N, C-alpha and C positions, 0 to 999 in steps of 0.2 A: 768426256775424255776417257778413252779406253786405256785400261792398265797396260803396263808393259809385260812382256813375257816372264820377266824375273818376278815381277809383283804377283802375277797368276800363280807361279810355281811356289812362291811363299805362302800364298793363300791355300794352296792345295795342301801343303805341308801343315799349316795352322789348323785347317779343317781335319785332317788325318789324325793329328796327334795331340791337339790342343785340349786343355780341360775346360769344360763349359758346356754350353747348350746353344741351340738355335732358337731365337725369339721368332715367333710367327706373329707378324703385323700385317697380315694380307687379307683381312677380312674384305670381301668384294661388295659389289651393290647389294645383293640379296641379304647378306649377313650384317650389314653396316648398321641398319636401325637397332638390332639385337644387341651389338657391341656397344652401341651408344647409350642404350637403356641401362646396360650393366655399368656404364660410366656415369649414370645419372642425368643423362641428357634425354628428356621426353620427345616423342615425335612432334609435339605441338611447339617444342622450343626452337624448331628450324623450319623454314618454309622452302620446299622444293630440294631437287637432288644437289644443286650446287652448293647450298647452305649445309646440307647433310654431309657432303664430302669435305667441306671447309672444317665442320666440327670434329670429323673423324682424323683429318689431317693435323688439327690442333693437338688432339689427343695423343697421336703417334709422335709428333714432334716433342711434345712434353716427356714421353716415355724415353725417346732417343737421347734427349738432352739432360736427362736425370743423372746425378752424380754416379750412382752405382751402375748405370747402363753402359759398361766398358768391357773391353777384351779380357779383363780380369776374370769375368765369369760368364760373358756372352760372346760366343765364338761367330755367330752369324746373325742375320736378321732377314726374314723373307717379306718383301714388299708387294703391295698391289701396285698395278700399272701406273695408276694415277699418282701414288705416292713417289714412285720412281721418277715420274716426269715433274713432280713438285720440288720445292725448295725449303730449307730451313735456313733462315737468316740470309737469303740471297744465294745459297750454295746448293746444288743438286743433292738430293737426300743420300744417294749411294756414295757420294764423295764424303759428305759428313760422316757416314758410318765408317768407311775405311780410314780416311786421312785424320778425322778428328777423334774417333772412338776406338779404332783398331779393330772394327767388327766387319765380317765379310758379308757383302750384300747379295741377296737372292731375289729373283722375281717370280711371282705366281704367274703362270702363263695359261692355265686351262679356263675355259669359258663356261664351266659349269657341267652338270651331269645330264646324260640322256636318261629316258624313263627306264624303269627296271626291266630287265629281260634275263632270262637264265639265272636269276638270283643275284644279278649284278647290275651296277650302273657304270656304263662306259663314260668316257669323256665325250663332250659335244665337240663337232669339228672347230678347228682353229684357224679360220682364214687369215692370212696376213701374217702367219707365224714367223716365216723368214725375216719379214721387215721389223717385226717387234724384237726378235733375236739380235738383229743388227744394232736397233736402237739401245738395247740393253747393254750390248758390248761397248757401245759408245758412251754410255753413262758410267762405264766401270763396275758393271755387275759381274759377278762371278759365276753364278749358277741359277738355275730356275727351279720351280716346283709345279707338279701337275698332279691332280687327284682324281681318283676313281673310287667307287665304294663296292665292297662285296657284302652281301647279306646273307648268303647261304653257301654251305659246302658243296657247290656245283661245279664239277670239274670243267665242263664246257666254258660256264661263264668266267670262271677264274682264269682260265687259259687266255679267253678273249681279253680280259682285263690286263693281264701281264704281256701280252703280244702287243696291245695297242700301247702300253706304257713304254716298252722297249722301242717301239717304232718312233715315237716322238722324242724319246730319249736320244736315239741316234741323230735325229735332226738337230738337236740342241748340241750335242757333241761336235757335229759338223760345223756348228756356227761358233765353236771355241769356248763353249760354256760347259759347266758341269750340271747335268740334271739331277734333281731329287725326284725319283719315282715314288709316288704316293698311291699305293693300292690298298686303301683303308679297309680294315674289316669292322663292321658295326658291332660295338661292344655289346649290344643287346640281342645279337644273333644266337639262336638256340644251338647253332652249329658251329659256333666261334672256334673252338679248339681243332675241329676237323678241318674247317675252312684254312685254318693257319698252316696246317701240315701240306695241304695241298698247294697253298700259295709258296710256301718255302721251296717245295720241290719244283715247281713251275719257274720260280725266279732263278733257282740255280740252274735249271736246264738253259734259261735265256742268257744267264750271265757268261756261259761257256761258249755263246756265239759271238761274244764281243772281241775285238782285235786288242792286242796288248796296247796300252795307252789310251784306250776308250774309257774314261773314268766316269763313273756314275756314284750317286748316293741313293739311299733307300729311306723311306719314311714310312713306318709300319705301325700298326696298332700294338700296344704292349701284349705279348703273347701269354696265353693262359699256362703254357709249360714253360718255365724259366730256362732261359739260354737257347730256345728253340732257333733263333736266328743267328746264333755265334757263327756257324760255318759261312754264312752269307757275309758277315762283317770281316772274315778272314780272307774273302776271295780278293785276288790280286787287282781286279777292276774296280772294286768297292772302296771308295774313300772313307766313308763313315755309314752307319746306320743309326738313324734317329727315330724317336718315338713320339707318337702323336698321343694327346691327352684323351681324345675320343668321346668327351663328355664326362670322364670321371673327374671328381673334385680334385683340386690341387693335392691335397693331402693323399688321397687314394692313388692317383696318378704317380706321385713321387714314391710312394711306398712300393708300388708294383715295379716301377722303373729301376729302384735300388736293387732289386733282385736280378736285373739284366745286366751282366758285366760288360757286355760289347755294345750296349746302347746307350745313347744321350738323349736328351729330351728336345723336342721341338713343339713347345706348348704356346697356344694363343690365349684361350680363355683363361687358363691357369695363371698365365703371366699377369694379366690385368685384374685378376680377382681382387675385390675389395677397393678398387681405385675409383675414385669419383672425381668429376670436373670441380665440384664445390670445395674439395679439400684445399687446405693451405699447402703451399709448396713443401714446406716441412714434413707435414703429415702424409703427403702423396709420396715424397722421396722415401720416408721411412717404411711406408707400406709396400711400394715397388721393390726396395731393397731387400726386405723380408721375403717377398716372393721370388726374386732373383736368387736369393741364397738357398732358400728351400729346393728349387728346381736345379741349381748348381750341384748341391750336396747329393741329390738323387742321381745326378749324371756322372758322378765320379766313380 
């Protein structure tokens, strides 16, 4: 069930001005075994892909239905396509998020990364994207997320990443959704700070090509120079700038993020840190609540 235009506008307003962060629950096929391992589920605990996805769905459902996972501190949640098509207690997940938890649903749409060239990894082609976006709209999804990775301060590579991100972003906007463009910079890059300046300038140039009302979001690695992306956050076409944890520990990611007044968190690994399947519900809820509070405070 697609949301009404007034619901969409309410969600835009909540995303633009609300206090909180975006939970990334979108580990895909490749990163699922790692996410499950962190959750205390060994690879020999499940047999085959279907069983693996059933385990991760159960984990995500447990997070979504936890008492502290509400719009009081969580503004949005990014879903993997299988999760969007799944249900919690017989109800589509995006519907549960918005109607029961007050949380805005997003969908990860990229199909992974191309091999490295010019110091970056572009996104692989996304055949069938228009059909997927139509389905997402039908499920009541608000926006999308697409990730590429920058490894070096290479101007040609970074321009290619940004151009591709905006090209896909326009397709998402045309489908009536709000894209989160995610050109991640590898936190281990020896030219991270230089790459960030190039990225900021290339994004700024592409933002100025958007028409009024073409709304996007940005998901960026926490910059080495505090406040580097503030001007991007102030751009009229940008709903919000969110930060990825990028491999930093929860504590370090939160400490770095707290120095960025115009960025909020969109963490995945940091959100699930310390949670295991074996925990009692009380222990699970306490640990998740503590993670949520830590990421929320850093996002204020």
